[in-house]
C-alpha positions as CSV (number, residue, x, y, z in Angstrom):
1,M,-8.6,-27.3,11.0
2,K,-9.1,-26.8,7.0
3,K,-5.9,-27.4,4.5
4,L,-3.8,-24.2,2.9
5,K,-4.2,-23.8,-0.2
6,I,-2.1,-20.7,-1.6
7,G,-3.7,-19.6,-4.3
8,I,-2.3,-16.9,-7.4
9,M,-4.2,-14.4,-5.9
10,D,-2.8,-14.5,-2.9
11,I,0.8,-14.3,-4.6
12,I,-0.8,-11.3,-6.3
13,M,-1.9,-9.7,-3.7
14,L,1.5,-10.3,-1.8
15,L,3.9,-9.5,-4.1
16,A,1.9,-6.0,-5.1
17,G,2.0,-5.2,-1.2
18,V,5.9,-5.8,-1.6
19,C,6.4,-3.8,-4.1
20,F,4.2,-1.1,-2.9
21,L,6.6,-1.4,0.4
22,L,10.1,-1.5,-1.3
23,G,9.1,1.3,-3.6
24,S,8.0,3.8,-0.6
25,L,11.6,2.7,0.8
26,F,13.7,2.6,-2.1
27,V,12.3,4.4,-5.3
28,F,9.7,6.8,-4.7
29,T,10.9,8.3,-1.0
30,P,10.5,12.4,0.0
31,C,12.9,14.8,-0.3
32,G,15.9,14.5,1.7
33,P,16.8,16.7,4.6
34,K,18.1,20.2,4.7
35,E,21.4,21.4,5.3
36,D,21.1,22.2,8.8
37,G,20.3,18.0,9.3
38,S,16.3,18.9,9.9
39,W,14.0,16.8,7.9
40,M,11.7,18.4,5.1
41,I,8.0,18.5,5.9
42,C,6.8,15.9,3.4
43,H,9.6,13.0,5.2
44,H,6.4,12.5,8.1
45,A,4.6,11.7,4.7
46,G,6.9,9.5,3.3
47,T,7.6,7.9,6.9
48,A,3.5,7.7,7.0
49,V,3.1,6.0,3.6
50,T,5.6,3.3,4.5
51,G,3.9,2.1,7.7
52,I,1.0,2.0,5.6
53,A,2.8,0.1,3.1
54,A,3.8,-2.7,6.0
55,V,0.1,-2.8,7.4
56,L,-0.8,-3.9,3.5
57,V,1.8,-6.4,3.4
58,L,1.2,-7.8,6.9
59,L,-2.3,-8.2,5.5
60,A,-1.1,-9.8,2.6
61,V,0.5,-12.2,4.6
62,L,-2.4,-12.8,6.6
63,H,-4.5,-13.5,3.9
64,L,-2.1,-15.9,2.2
65,L,-2.4,-17.7,5.5
66,M,-6.0,-17.9,6.4
67,P,-8.0,-21.2,4.3
68,S,-11.5,-20.0,4.8
69,A,-12.8,-17.5,1.6
70,K,-14.7,-15.4,3.8
71,T,-11.5,-14.4,5.7
72,K,-9.4,-13.9,2.9
73,L,-12.8,-11.6,1.7
74,G,-12.5,-9.9,5.0
75,L,-9.0,-9.2,4.8
76,A,-9.3,-7.8,1.1
77,M,-12.4,-5.9,1.8
78,A,-10.1,-4.1,4.9
79,S,-7.0,-3.6,3.0
80,L,-8.7,-1.4,0.2
81,P,-9.5,1.5,2.5
82,V,-6.2,0.7,4.0
83,A,-5.0,1.6,0.3
84,V,-7.2,4.5,-0.1
85,L,-5.5,6.0,3.0
86,A,-2.1,5.8,1.9
87,Y,-3.2,7.4,-1.6
88,L,-4.8,10.4,0.7
89,L,-1.5,11.1,2.8
90,P,1.1,13.1,0.6
91,G,-0.7,15.9,-0.4
92,K,-3.9,15.7,0.9
93,L,-4.0,14.8,4.7
94,H,0.1,15.4,5.2
95,P,1.5,18.9,3.4
96,L,4.4,18.1,1.0
97,C,7.0,21.3,0.2
98,M,6.0,24.1,-0.9
99,M,7.7,24.2,-4.2
100,P,6.1,21.5,-7.2
101,S,9.2,20.6,-8.8
102,M,10.7,19.1,-5.5
103,R,10.9,15.6,-5.1
104,C,8.2,14.7,-3.1
105,H,5.5,16.1,-5.6
106,T,7.5,15.0,-8.7
107,V,8.1,11.6,-7.5
108,M,6.6,10.3,-4.2
109,A,3.0,11.4,-4.6
110,P,2.8,9.9,-8.1
111,G,4.9,6.8,-7.1
112,V,1.9,6.4,-4.4
113,A,-0.6,7.2,-6.3
114,V,0.1,4.6,-9.1
115,S,0.4,2.1,-6.8
116,V,-2.3,2.4,-4.9
117,I,-4.3,2.2,-8.2
118,V,-2.6,-0.9,-8.9
119,L,-3.0,-2.4,-5.4
120,A,-7.0,-1.3,-5.3
121,A,-7.7,-3.3,-8.6
122,V,-5.9,-6.7,-7.2
123,Y,-8.0,-5.9,-3.9
124,A,-11.1,-5.5,-6.4
125,A,-9.7,-8.5,-8.3
126,D,-9.7,-10.2,-5.5
127,I,-12.9,-9.5,-3.6
128,F,-14.6,-10.5,-6.6
129,V,-12.9,-14.1,-6.5
130,Q,-13.4,-14.4,-2.8
131,Y,-17.1,-13.8,-2.8
132,K,-17.4,-16.1,-6.0
133,R,-16.0,-18.8,-4.2
134,G,-17.4,-18.2,-0.8
135,E,-20.7,-18.4,-2.3
């Protein structure tokens, strides 16, 4: 069994995923409930983004625990389309509220977009690093 080495990219991937998860839970949340207690349509997009963020954190934890560079490469490559799915959810795959001035349009969608751009850059850098290490 190979010795576990925790590299800087492992930590960066985990921190980026945790920041995305915490951001989707507390910072760039969707609109609140209506006066009658029912949820706005964007609530489900926010829940789906949070679920995807949790999957990205899980993939980052697995990436941290795996000793093989080829396995880490596979996990980083798997994380990239999952992050793209998170980008596509609010407003593209799942509708947001009708008014463009609502929180889901002004906070949630841009917050998810910026987070996914950062995550994609981290994953692309890790793919490059793990590919070089695996040769």
